[in-house]
N, C-alpha and C positions, 0 to 999 in steps of 0.2 A: 506625459512624463519625460525627463531627459533622459538619455543611456546613463551608466553610469560604471566604474571599477574600483576594486578593491586596492588600497593602498596599502604599502608595507608598514603603513603606522599604525595599522590592526582598527581604522575604522571607514566606513564608506565617504566617497571623496565623489564629488559631482561634477562631470565633465560639463563644458560648455564656460560662459561668459562668468558665471558663478564660482568657477574654481577656486580651489583653495580656502575658501570661504569658514569652510568646516577648521582648518588648520588655523586658520588666524583667530579664530574663536578658542579652539584648543589653547594657543601659544599666549592669550592674553588674560588666559584665569578664567574665560566665560563658561557657562554650560554647557553641554552637547547640546546638538539639536533634541529637541522632545522626539519627532516623530521617527524612526526606525523603518530601515527598507525592508522589503518585503522579505530578503532573502535569509535576513539576519531574525526575520520571526521564525522563519522556516527552521533555520539551522538552532534556536531556541527550543523550539518543539522537544517534547520527551524523546528519547528512542529504546525502543523495546530490544533488549539485547537476548537473542534466541539462548536458548538452553544449551550446553554441550553435548554435543550430539553422541547417543548412547554407541558404542562400540557397540558394532555388528558382528554377527557370526559370519564365516566365508561357508558357505556349500558347494561342496566341490561334487562334480557331478559322481553319482554311483549308479549300480546295478547290480540286481539280485541276480540269484540264479533262476532260472524257468521254472516256477510253482504259481499253484493257485494261489491268487492274491485278495483280500481284502484292504479295509481302510479302517482310520481311526480319529475320530472329532471328538475333541474334549475343550472343556471348559478348566481354567483354572480362579479356586474360589479361596481368598489368602483373609483369616481371621483378624486380621489386624492392616494395615496401608504397607505398604509392600518396596523395598527399596529402588529404587531404578536402574540399578543393574542387570543383567538376562539372569532369567529361567531357564534350564535346559530340561526339557520334556526327553525320555528316552527309552526305549525298550529294552528289554532282558529278557530273549528265548529260552525256554522252559526246554533241558534237558538239550543245549549247546546251541551257539548259532549255526545260520544257516551260510553255507559258500556266497560270499560276495567279490565281485572284481573292486577292486581298490583304485581309485582317482587316476585318471592316466594323468592328470595333471595335476602339479605339488601346490600346497601353499606357500606363497612368496611372501616372506617375513622381511622389510626394510630397517637397519639399523642406521638412524641419522639422527644430529642432534641432541646426542642422548635418550631415545625415543626407539621402541620398536612400534612398527606401522605395519597389519595391525597389531593392538594391545588385548585383545579377545581374538581366538577362535575356537571352531569345534571341528574337529576330525574326527575319523572313523578307524577304528584299530587297523593298521596295513597303510594309513595315508605317509605321502613323507613330506616333507616342508626343508623349504630350503630358504638358511639366511644368507642375507646380504648384505656386505659394509658398505653403504654407498655414502660414505663422508666423502668431501669434495678435498678434505684435506690429507696429510698421513695421521691418522688418529685411529688406532687400532682399537677392537671389539672382542668379546669372547660372549661365546652361547654354551650355557651350563641349564640342568633341565634336575628339579628335586620333586618328589610326590613319586604317582605310578607307575612313571619312565623315570629313570635322574640319566644324566648323560654328561659330558662335556667336550665340547666341539673343539676347546682348547681359543688362543688369542690369531685374531688372521688380521692382515690389513685391507685397505681397499679395497674393489676388485678381485678379492678372492673367495667368494660365499662354500659356506658349508651346507652340508643337508645331512638329514635323520627321518627316520623310517619310525612314527610311532606305532607300537604293536601292543599295548597294556593298556586296559579300559580305565579310565579313569582322570582325576584331574594332573594337568604338571605345571610346576609354576617356574617358569624359563627369568635366567638374570642374568647380569651383562658383568664379571669381576673385575673390569676396567671400571665401569661406572655402575654405582650403587644403585643410583635409583632407577634404574632402567628396570621395568617389566613387563610380561607378558604371559597372560594367562591362556591355556589352550585343555579343553574339557576333549577325551577322546570317547567317543561313544563305542558301543560294541559290535553295533551294526549302523545301518544308514537310516534308518527307524529314530531319528529324531526331528525337533522341533527346538526355537527359538522366542522364549517371549520376553517382549523389549517394553521398556519404559512401562506404558499402563495396560500394554493387551492382555488379554486375558483369554482368548481362545484359539486353537491350536488345530492342527491338521495334518494327519501322515498318510499319506497313499501310497498304494501299491505295498501293502506288508504282507509278509508270507502267510500262508495261514498256520494256527495254532496256538499253543499258548505261552503267555507271554507277561512279565509284572512292569507295571508302568512304574520309573522311576523319576523324580527328583533331582536336580544340583542347581544351587545356587551360588553363583559368583561372590553376592556378599550375604552371607548366609542371615537370615533370619527365623526363618522357622525351619518345624523337623521335616526331613525330606520324605516324600509321600512314598510308597510302595501298597502298588494295588494290582490284583489278579485281574488279567483281562483275556478274553479268546477273541482271534481273530476268523471269521469266517469268510470264504471264497467268494466273491462277490457281493458282499454286504458290508455294510458301512457300522462298525460299532461305536459308541458315545458312553463318553465318560467324565465326570465329575471329579477334579480335582481337590482335595480340598488341604488347603497346608494351615499349620497352626502351631502356637509355640507351645 
């Protein structure tokens, strides 16, 4: 089989003595050759487009105070098909949270092309986030938050980051007053005892949890079910198991 190249006319052209035959056939109103080069067949095959990647929560390094610890393993059971946006499972300690060291590495959020990157994150109360305007042109951005923690960092040009420490647990919706469609959702957990279930995931595990009594709760980025509230007990050196049922 002779080698060939693609012509700018949009069809395959054979090199060598027969060069130009397909061009002449086309100019004279004749039919295209009935055979098709292999590469055309490959290009004609349907291509599966991967689904958009589920937004991932950024886990920053955390550390509890020195105290006896156990672990928790669980499974999420939904009464109906669940949406793909993430579900956060977290613990609230009865009698108040124990001291934990805030993460030494802040969450970095980039603003470029009228988007927040990442568009979803989980932080722990006391964690810091840095908002960077990464626009290559002179485009200003703004950051303001509504929800459990409310703030406004003002309008700032490229190269002038802003930072904020999230101290109140709960959901915070982050927006930009300059670009109305920009949206970032942050869930602030009360302690490092949290996990994210993304896509079709149902199993989760929380290691190194200080012993004590807790209430397991859920938070849904796209709320379809009633959130769970289950009392559990963590014992030192043991693994506690739980089934979390969500229904409407």
